[in-house]
N, C-alpha and C positions, 0 to 999 in steps of 0.2 A: 848327696849322701849315697854311698855305694850300696848296692843291693846284695844281700848274702845269697848267692846262687847255689850254695852247697846242698840246700834242701829242695831244690827244684827237681821235678820229675824228669827222668832221662828218656829220650826217645819221643816218638810221636804219640804213643798211647798214654793217656793219663792214668796214673796209678790211683786206685781207690785210696781214701784217707787211711783206712785200716792198713793197707799195704805200705803206704808211705810211713805211717807211724811205727810199723814193725821193722822198718829198714834200719840198718846200722847207722846211717847218717842221722836220721831223726833221733834214734835212741841215744847216740853219742851226744847229740845236741841237748837232749833233755837231761842227761846225766850231768852235763856242765851247767845247766840252767836251774834245775830243781835237784839240789844235792841230797835232800832227805829222801831215802828210798821209798818209805811208806807214802809220803806225799806225792812222789813221782808216779808210783803205781796207781794211786787213787785218781790222780789227774788223767792218766792214760785210760783207765777204765771208764771214768765219767765222760770224757770228751768222745771216746769211741762209741759209747752207747747213745750219746746225744746226737752225733752225726748219723748213726745208723737209723735213727727214728725219723729223720727228715730227708725226704727224697731230693728236694731242691738243694739242700746243703751238701749232699753228696756230689753235686755237679760243680761245687765251688772249687776254686784254686786251693790246693791243700795247704800251701804256705799261709794264706790269709786265715784259714781255719785255725791253724796252730797259733798264729799271732793273736787272734781274738781270744782263744782259750787261755793262753799264757797271761794275757792282760787280766783275765778273771782270776786265775789262780794266784797271781801276784797280789791281788786285793783280798785273798783268803776267802773267795766265794766259790760256789759250785753251780754248774749249769743244770744239774739233775733236779735240784730243788727250786729252780726258777730264780735264783739270786742274780744270775745274769744269763743273757741269751747270746748265741752266735747267730746273727741274722743274715740270711742269704739275700743278695740282690744282684740284678743284672747290670752289667756295664757293656760298653762297646767291644770289650775284649773277652767277654764271657762272664760267668757267675763268680762273685767274690763274697767273702764273709766279713762281717764287722761286729765288734763287741757292742753289746747293749745291756745296760743295767736293768734288772727286773725290780719289781716293787720291793720285795723283801731285801734284796741287796742294797737298794737305794736307802731304805730305812736303816739298815745296819751301818752303812758308811756314814750316814748323817748323825746317828747317835754317838759315833766315835768322837765327835767334837766335844762331848761332855757338857754341852750347854743346852741340850734339848730335853725337856721333861716328858712331853707327849708328842707323838707323831703318827699319823695314820692317813689312809686314803680308802674311800669306800664308794660303792655305787649308791645313787640316790634314786629311789623308786617314786612312782607317780603319787602325788599328794604330799610329798615330804619337803619339797622346796617351796618356801614362802616369800621369795623375792629378796630385795636388799634392804638393809637397815637404813632409814633415811638420814641418820646422822653419821654413822661410821662408814656406810657403804659396804659393810660386810654382808655376805649371804646369810639368810636365816633359814633354819630347818626345824621341822617337827617330825622326829623319827617315829615310825609305826612300831609300837611296843611288841605286838604279836608277830613272831618270826614267820609263821606260816602265812599269815595275811600279807606280810611285807614281801615275801618271796614270790607270791602269786601276782603281784602288781608289776607292770613293765618298768624297766630301767629308763629313766629320762635324762640322767646326767651323772656327774662324778664330782666328788668333793674331797679335798685334801685339807688337813688341819694340823697346825703345830702350836705348841705352847713351850716357850723357852723357860729355863730355870729362873730368869729374872722377871717372869710374869708376862712377857710379850706374847700376844696371841694373833694368829692370822689364819683365815680360811680362803680357799680359792675354789670356785665352782665353774665347771664347764658343762654345758648341755651336751647331750649325745650328738646333736647335729654339729655343734662347734668342734667336738673331737673329730668327727668324720672329716670336716673341712680342714682341720689342722693336720690330720694324717695325710690327706690328699696333697696338701701343700708341702709338707716337710719330710715325709717318709719316702725313701727310694723304693721301699718294698710294698707300697700300698697303692691300689688303684680303686677309686670309688665305684666305678661301674662294675668292675670285677667283684668287689665286695658285695654289692647289692645282689648280683646274680648268685654269689656263693651263699648268702643268707637265704635266698629263695630256692636253693637247691637246683639251680640251673647250670651249674658248671660241670660239663661232661668231658670237654677236651682235656687230654692228659697233661698237655703243657700248661694249661691254665690251672689244673689241679695241683701241679707242682708249685706254681706261684702262690697258691693258697696255703702252702705249708708254712708261710711266714706267720709269726705270732699275731700280727695284726688281723689275720683272718681266723685263726684257730682259737685265739684267746683275746678277743677284742676288748672285753671289759677290763681284763687285767692290764692290757696295754694302755687303755684310756685312763685308768687310775694312775699308772706310771707316768703318763704325760702330765696330768694335773699335779702330781706330787713333785715332778721335776720343776714345774713353774713355781710352786710354792717355796721350794728350797732356795730359790734366788733371794728370798727375804731372810735367810737364816745364816748363821756362821757355819762355814764349811770346814770339815775335817780335811787333813792333808790327803787322805785316801779318796775323799769325795772330789777334791780338785783334780786328782790324777784320773779318776773315772770319767769326769766331765771332758777331759782332754782326749781320752781314748774314744769316747763316743763321738767326738767332733772330728775324727780323722776323715779327711776327704778322700774321694775315690783314688786320685792320683797317688796319694801317699800309700794307700793300701796296695795298689797295683804295682807301683814301681819304685817309690822312694823310701819305703819303710824298711829300715835296717833292724832286724830283730835280734841283734847281738845283746841279749839281756844279761844284766849282772846276776850272778847266782842268787836265787831266792833264799832268804834265811829261814831256818827252822825256828820253832817256838823257843827251843832251848837256847839257841844262839841269841835271840832277841832278849831273853831274860837276862843273859850274861851282860849284854850291852846296857840294859837298864841298871843293873847293879853297879857297873862301872860309872855310869853317869851320876848315880846318887852318892858316890863317895864324897865326903866333905872336902872342900878345897884346903890345901895346905896354906897356913898363914904365912905371910911374908912381911918383912920389916918395912919395905917400901911398896907403895902402890904402883903397879906396873901400868904403863900406858897401853891402851888397846887401840889397835888399828881398825878404823872403820871400813867395813866391806861395802862397796857400792852396790846399790840394788840392781837386779837384772834389767837389761834393756829390752825393748821390743824386738831387737834383732836376735836375741837369744833363741836358738832353735830348741823347741820342746824336746824332741827326741834325742838329738845329739848322738853321742855314743852309748847312752844309757837311758832308755825310755822309762825305767823304773827308778825312783829315788831309793836311797839306802835304807829308809825306814819301812820299806814294804815288808 
């Protein structure tokens, strides 16, 4: 898949993201991608403020920042409210950025399936976890009623809970230590030794301080809840948007760095989507004879997710 080089910075000196975003190349690209002016201006303001607040993100390749940001806006989420994050991480070719759903964004997308009655994730404080039910194997909790007393107790773990409309219920619990091990194993932006020194206030080197601008360091409890929630949702029906987000989160380094073509199809406005819904709800015209329908073969494993259009038409 060819890489779109029209947005690449020219010359040896890297442009800042704000400079790149203000350039005619980027603005022209955004006009073709986000056709609604208000939505485009909001996205520009949100992603600019987000990048400006993160020193390590400012070192990332500008194209990967834009890619991650557009993946978020295509799902109708905002980075400012923590619905998604643009996470910086280091590769052999320098710093890159990647899309990552936040807790609120993950809950929003999950609820769009229309099959979930209750969904939440929360910290578990000392004394609240009571072990596993011997019959169901589900974790048991006894939550402290007094909020002040509860907040003064240390966090020992994280729990996510879902109840479907059909009555199905499921809980998942990770201890704090399990989350730390999980992050060390699966997150490119997390280092356990660095985190321990960060918590102890022993990170003084500016390069290490930059690494600690990742959400795993600054908002560990939120990331931990997000991790447990992500595991829980494997038990639930997934909305189309959630399936898209899962694919965006699983983009490997090589795709972000070299093979990701960000030729996005124009993102629809709310008004345009409503018109499509009206068209779809028109009653079918009765015909004298039943027409034969042609069966469409299911997609094969060889189908490339991104192809020429990484966002489906229903975005």
